[in-house]
MARSE-43736 format. One line per field, with one value per residue (C-alpha): residue number from 1; chain; x, y, z. Coordinates in nm, 2 decimals. Layout:
N
n = c(NUM	...)
chain = c(A	...)
X = c(X	...)
Y = c(Y	...)
Z = c(Z	...)
//
This chain:
316
n = c(1	2	3	4	5	6	7	8	9	10	11	12	13	14	15	16	17	18	19	20	21	22	23	24	25	26	27	28	29	30	31	32	33	34	35	36	37	38	39	40	41	42	43	44	45	46	47	48	49	50	51	52	53	54	55	56	57	58	59	60	61	62	63	64	65	66	67	68	69	70	71	72	73	74	75	76	77	78	79	80	81	82	83	84	85	86	87	88	89	90	91	92	93	94	95	96	97	98	99	100	101	102	103	104	105	106	107	108	109	110	111	112	113	114	115	116	117	118	119	120	121	122	123	124	125	126	127	128	129	130	131	132	133	134	135	136	137	138	139	140	141	142	143	144	145	146	147	148	149	150	151	152	153	154	155	156	157	158	159	160	161	162	163	164	165	166	167	168	169	170	171	172	173	174	175	176	177	178	179	180	181	182	183	184	185	186	187	188	189	190	191	192	193	194	195	196	197	198	199	200	201	202	203	204	205	206	207	208	209	210	211	212	213	214	215	216	217	218	219	220	221	222	223	224	225	226	227	228	229	230	231	232	233	234	235	236	237	238	239	240	241	242	243	244	245	246	247	248	249	250	251	252	253	254	255	256	257	258	259	260	261	262	263	264	265	266	267	268	269	270	271	272	273	274	275	276	277	278	279	280	281	282	283	284	285	286	287	288	289	290	291	292	293	294	295	296	297	298	299	300	301	302	303	304	305	306	307	308	309	310	311	312	313	314	315	316)
chain = c(A	A	A	A	A	A	A	A	A	A	A	A	A	A	A	A	A	A	A	A	A	A	A	A	A	A	A	A	A	A	A	A	A	A	A	A	A	A	A	A	A	A	A	A	A	A	A	A	A	A	A	A	A	A	A	A	A	A	A	A	A	A	A	A	A	A	A	A	A	A	A	A	A	A	A	A	A	A	A	A	A	A	A	A	A	A	A	A	A	A	A	A	A	A	A	A	A	A	A	A	A	A	A	A	A	A	A	A	A	A	A	A	A	A	A	A	A	A	A	A	A	A	A	A	A	A	A	A	A	A	A	A	A	A	A	A	A	A	A	A	A	A	A	A	A	A	A	A	A	A	A	A	A	A	A	A	A	A	A	A	A	A	A	A	A	A	A	A	A	A	A	A	A	A	A	A	A	A	A	A	A	A	A	A	A	A	A	A	A	A	A	A	A	A	A	A	A	A	A	A	A	A	A	A	A	A	A	A	A	A	A	A	A	A	A	A	A	A	A	A	A	A	A	A	A	A	A	A	A	A	A	A	A	A	A	A	A	A	A	A	A	A	A	A	A	A	A	A	A	A	A	A	A	A	A	A	A	A	A	A	A	A	A	A	A	A	A	A	A	A	A	A	A	A	A	A	A	A	A	A	A	A	A	A	A	A	A	A	A	A	A	A	A	A	A	A	A	A	A	A	A	A	A	A	A	A	A	A	A	A	A	A	A	A	A	A)
X = c(0.86	0.51	0.21	0.06	-0.23	-0.01	0.22	-0.06	-0.14	0.18	0.10	0.01	-0.28	-0.05	0.11	-0.24	-0.29	0.05	-0.05	-0.40	-0.30	-0.01	-0.22	-0.47	-0.19	-0.06	-0.41	-0.43	-0.09	-0.21	-0.54	-0.38	-0.05	-0.08	-0.10	0.16	0.53	0.75	0.43	0.61	0.89	0.63	0.47	0.80	0.85	0.51	0.57	0.90	0.72	0.45	0.73	0.91	0.60	0.58	0.95	0.96	0.66	0.82	1.16	1.01	0.81	1.10	1.37	1.16	1.43	1.42	1.61	1.34	1.06	1.20	1.25	0.90	0.75	0.96	0.97	0.63	0.80	1.00	0.70	0.49	0.74	0.80	0.42	0.37	0.62	0.46	0.12	0.30	0.35	0.00	-0.25	-0.19	-0.17	-0.49	-0.68	-0.57	-0.80	-0.73	-1.02	-0.88	-1.15	-1.41	-1.21	-1.18	-1.55	-1.65	-1.41	-1.56	-1.91	-1.83	-1.63	-1.71	-1.34	-1.02	-0.91	-0.54	-0.58	-0.78	-0.51	-0.24	-0.37	-0.22	0.10	0.43	0.78	0.78	0.45	0.55	0.87	0.71	0.43	0.67	0.88	0.57	0.44	0.78	0.72	0.43	0.60	0.76	0.44	0.34	0.70	0.69	0.36	0.51	0.81	0.59	0.40	0.71	0.87	0.58	0.60	0.24	0.30	-0.07	-0.15	0.15	0.03	-0.31	-0.17	0.07	-0.22	-0.45	-0.20	-0.08	-0.43	-0.51	-0.22	-0.34	-0.69	-0.56	-0.35	-0.65	-0.84	-0.59	-0.74	-1.09	-1.03	-0.67	-0.55	-0.23	-0.33	-0.36	0.02	-0.01	-0.37	-0.44	-0.08	0.25	0.45	0.77	0.74	0.62	0.95	0.89	0.52	0.52	0.87	1.00	1.32	1.59	1.46	1.15	1.30	1.51	1.21	1.00	1.26	1.25	0.88	0.90	1.16	0.95	0.67	0.89	0.95	1.32	1.46	1.48	1.19	1.05	0.69	0.62	0.23	0.26	0.48	0.39	0.23	-0.15	-0.20	-0.41	-0.76	-0.81	-0.54	-0.32	-0.16	-0.50	-0.61	-0.30	-0.24	-0.60	-0.55	-0.24	-0.42	-0.72	-0.50	-0.29	-0.61	-0.80	-0.49	-0.46	-0.10	0.05	0.19	-0.15	-0.03	0.22	0.02	-0.30	-0.14	0.13	-0.12	-0.37	-0.10	0.01	-0.34	-0.38	-0.04	-0.17	-0.39	-0.18	0.12	-0.09	-0.06	-0.43	-0.79	-1.01	-1.23	-0.92	-0.91	-1.28	-1.23	-0.93	-1.15	-1.42	-1.16	-1.01	-1.35	-1.41	-1.05	-1.07	-1.42	-1.34	-0.99	-1.09	-1.34	-1.08	-0.80	-1.02	-1.15	-0.79	-0.70	-1.00	-0.88	-0.54	-0.67	-0.59	-0.80	-0.98	-0.82	-0.96	-0.82	-0.71	-0.50	-0.12)
Y = c(2.82	2.76	2.62	2.28	2.43	2.64	2.35	2.12	2.38	2.29	1.92	1.82	1.60	1.30	1.35	1.32	0.99	0.87	0.97	0.81	0.49	0.41	0.48	0.22	-0.03	0.04	-0.03	-0.36	-0.46	-0.39	-0.57	-0.88	-0.88	-1.25	-1.34	-1.10	-1.18	-0.88	-0.66	-0.42	-0.36	-0.25	-0.02	0.15	0.17	0.32	0.58	0.67	0.71	0.93	1.14	1.16	1.30	1.58	1.65	1.68	1.90	2.13	2.14	2.22	2.50	2.64	2.63	2.66	2.51	2.25	1.99	1.97	2.01	1.71	1.50	1.58	1.47	1.16	1.00	0.85	0.62	0.40	0.40	0.22	-0.07	-0.07	-0.08	-0.36	-0.57	-0.47	-0.60	-0.93	-0.99	-0.90	-1.05	-1.42	-1.42	-1.22	-1.38	-1.74	-1.86	-1.80	-1.74	-1.86	-2.11	-1.83	-1.63	-1.93	-2.00	-1.64	-1.63	-1.96	-1.83	-1.52	-1.68	-2.05	-2.12	-2.01	-1.68	-1.77	-2.10	-1.93	-1.66	-1.93	-2.01	-1.68	-1.70	-1.67	-1.57	-1.23	-1.13	-1.28	-1.08	-0.75	-0.80	-0.91	-0.60	-0.38	-0.56	-0.48	-0.11	-0.09	0.11	0.34	0.47	0.69	0.82	0.90	1.09	1.29	1.38	1.49	1.72	1.86	1.93	2.15	2.31	2.20	2.17	2.17	1.90	1.71	1.73	1.60	1.32	1.21	1.22	1.02	0.76	0.70	0.70	0.44	0.22	0.24	0.13	-0.16	-0.27	-0.26	-0.46	-0.75	-0.82	-0.87	-1.17	-1.30	-1.51	-1.62	-1.62	-1.86	-1.93	-2.14	-2.27	-2.32	-2.36	-2.52	-2.24	-2.44	-2.48	-2.13	-2.06	-2.36	-2.33	-1.95	-1.87	-1.53	-1.43	-1.26	-1.07	-1.26	-1.52	-1.25	-1.02	-1.30	-1.37	-1.00	-1.01	-1.34	-1.20	-0.89	-1.12	-1.31	-1.62	-1.59	-1.87	-2.20	-2.14	-2.50	-2.40	-2.08	-2.10	-2.11	-1.80	-1.58	-1.24	-1.25	-0.95	-1.04	-0.90	-0.63	-0.61	-0.32	-0.33	-0.26	-0.01	0.21	0.19	0.31	0.59	0.70	0.68	0.87	1.15	1.19	1.24	1.46	1.68	1.72	1.60	1.50	1.20	1.04	0.93	0.71	0.60	0.49	0.23	0.11	0.10	-0.10	-0.36	-0.37	-0.45	-0.72	-0.87	-0.94	-1.21	-1.32	-1.38	-1.57	-1.32	-1.25	-1.37	-1.14	-1.08	-0.93	-0.67	-0.59	-0.54	-0.31	-0.11	-0.07	0.03	0.28	0.44	0.48	0.62	0.89	0.98	1.03	1.16	1.50	1.55	1.46	1.66	1.98	1.93	1.93	2.23	2.42	2.33	2.47	2.78	2.71	2.73	2.42	2.22	2.19	1.96	2.26	2.40	2.40)
Z = c(2.23	2.09	2.27	2.19	2.00	1.78	1.73	1.60	1.34	1.16	1.13	0.78	0.70	0.63	0.98	1.12	0.95	1.09	1.44	1.43	1.25	1.48	1.78	1.64	1.59	1.94	2.08	1.89	2.03	2.38	2.34	2.17	2.36	2.45	2.08	1.93	1.99	2.08	2.10	2.34	2.09	1.82	2.07	2.12	1.74	1.70	1.97	1.80	1.46	1.62	1.78	1.44	1.28	1.54	1.52	1.14	1.14	1.40	1.22	0.88	1.04	1.24	0.97	0.65	0.42	0.15	0.37	0.64	0.39	0.19	0.50	0.61	0.28	0.22	0.57	0.47	0.21	0.45	0.68	0.42	0.41	0.79	0.85	0.60	0.80	1.13	1.00	0.92	1.29	1.38	1.12	1.16	1.54	1.57	1.27	1.26	0.98	0.61	0.37	0.04	0.00	0.01	-0.25	-0.48	-0.45	-0.53	-0.83	-0.96	-0.91	-1.11	-1.39	-1.39	-1.35	-1.18	-1.35	-1.30	-1.48	-1.76	-1.81	-1.82	-2.17	-2.30	-2.09	-2.26	-2.14	-2.30	-2.14	-1.81	-1.81	-1.89	-1.63	-1.36	-1.41	-1.40	-1.09	-0.93	-1.00	-0.75	-0.47	-0.73	-0.87	-0.58	-0.56	-0.93	-0.88	-0.60	-0.81	-1.10	-0.86	-0.69	-1.02	-1.10	-0.75	-0.68	-0.31	-0.19	-0.45	-0.33	0.03	-0.08	-0.30	-0.02	0.24	0.01	-0.08	0.27	0.40	0.13	0.24	0.60	0.50	0.30	0.59	0.82	0.55	0.59	0.93	0.79	0.56	0.56	0.27	0.10	-0.27	-0.57	-0.61	-0.29	-0.32	-0.69	-0.81	-0.69	-0.54	-0.57	-0.95	-1.05	-1.24	-1.45	-1.50	-1.56	-1.69	-1.79	-1.96	-1.77	-1.46	-1.37	-1.13	-0.96	-0.92	-0.79	-0.52	-0.42	-0.39	-0.19	0.04	0.11	0.21	0.45	0.23	0.11	-0.11	0.07	0.31	0.37	0.45	0.26	0.28	0.66	0.70	0.40	0.48	0.48	0.24	-0.06	0.04	-0.05	-0.32	-0.21	-0.56	-0.71	-0.46	-0.45	-0.82	-0.88	-0.64	-0.82	-1.16	-1.02	-0.86	-1.18	-1.38	-1.12	-1.06	-1.43	-1.43	-1.76	-1.57	-1.63	-1.98	-1.80	-1.50	-1.69	-1.92	-1.67	-1.38	-1.59	-1.68	-1.31	-1.20	-1.47	-1.36	-1.01	-1.14	-1.44	-1.21	-0.96	-0.67	-0.64	-0.70	-0.90	-0.59	-0.43	-0.71	-0.67	-0.30	-0.39	-0.62	-0.34	-0.09	-0.34	-0.40	-0.03	0.02	-0.25	-0.15	0.22	0.17	0.04	0.33	0.59	0.42	0.40	0.75	0.88	0.66	0.81	1.16	1.10	0.93	0.57	0.26	0.14	-0.13	-0.48	-0.75	-0.96	-0.68	-0.69)
//
């Protein structure tokens, strides 16, 4: 039996983010319980997630085998998707106004036109197909980076990368509360005719339906603009992809030769495929800069607290 202080020493930095972030979400549920349906269920879910973080940290420490180590690393992956859905039930009830008109005005001020309309001049089915496939790889990029690092047995670098990426996701989710919006495929284009106006080849329509279903607008939804997730500002696709690119370069991983070109195309696809305004991408870049700047300070602060050496980018 270990005391609480000793037990906390075995929490990894990404566990700390889990605990703090789900406490923040729980507080929001309590404050806005009149607006959020099933708020108490989400509070129970959040309590379970926090408990899971503590339990996995304890089991990895106690048994020190690859099974518990693997579960401790990879439980973050489903949390990203679960949290994305939890945010769906929170943003619109708390922030009832959409700011798409502001985003459109800023884009037009910067470019003199709507970037999605401008890029439509170069649209063709082959390009659309390629970009839709790459856009669909978004959640895989952090997983690929983790696998690259684990393959090289760079466990401290893996801890830092996982912490930074999940921390970035949490910041982007909190950002959705600031200026909610639904994106140009609803405001500047006709959502119901996207497949005809921006056709692909073989997989585009199927992949679009997967994206739509993930944002709570499965096929046949009569009022998609009303029920779609408010998740465009900042662009999480831009923010997290830039974090993955940045980490692959700073950690001197050969995976950078994959992430830099694929990530660049993914970011371009967010506007080309009508998911985002350019101002969303700029916000994603700013959020990314703050995330990678602050992540190392927080990560090393926690490592000092638990008696471990500070992390440097060349570390394994």
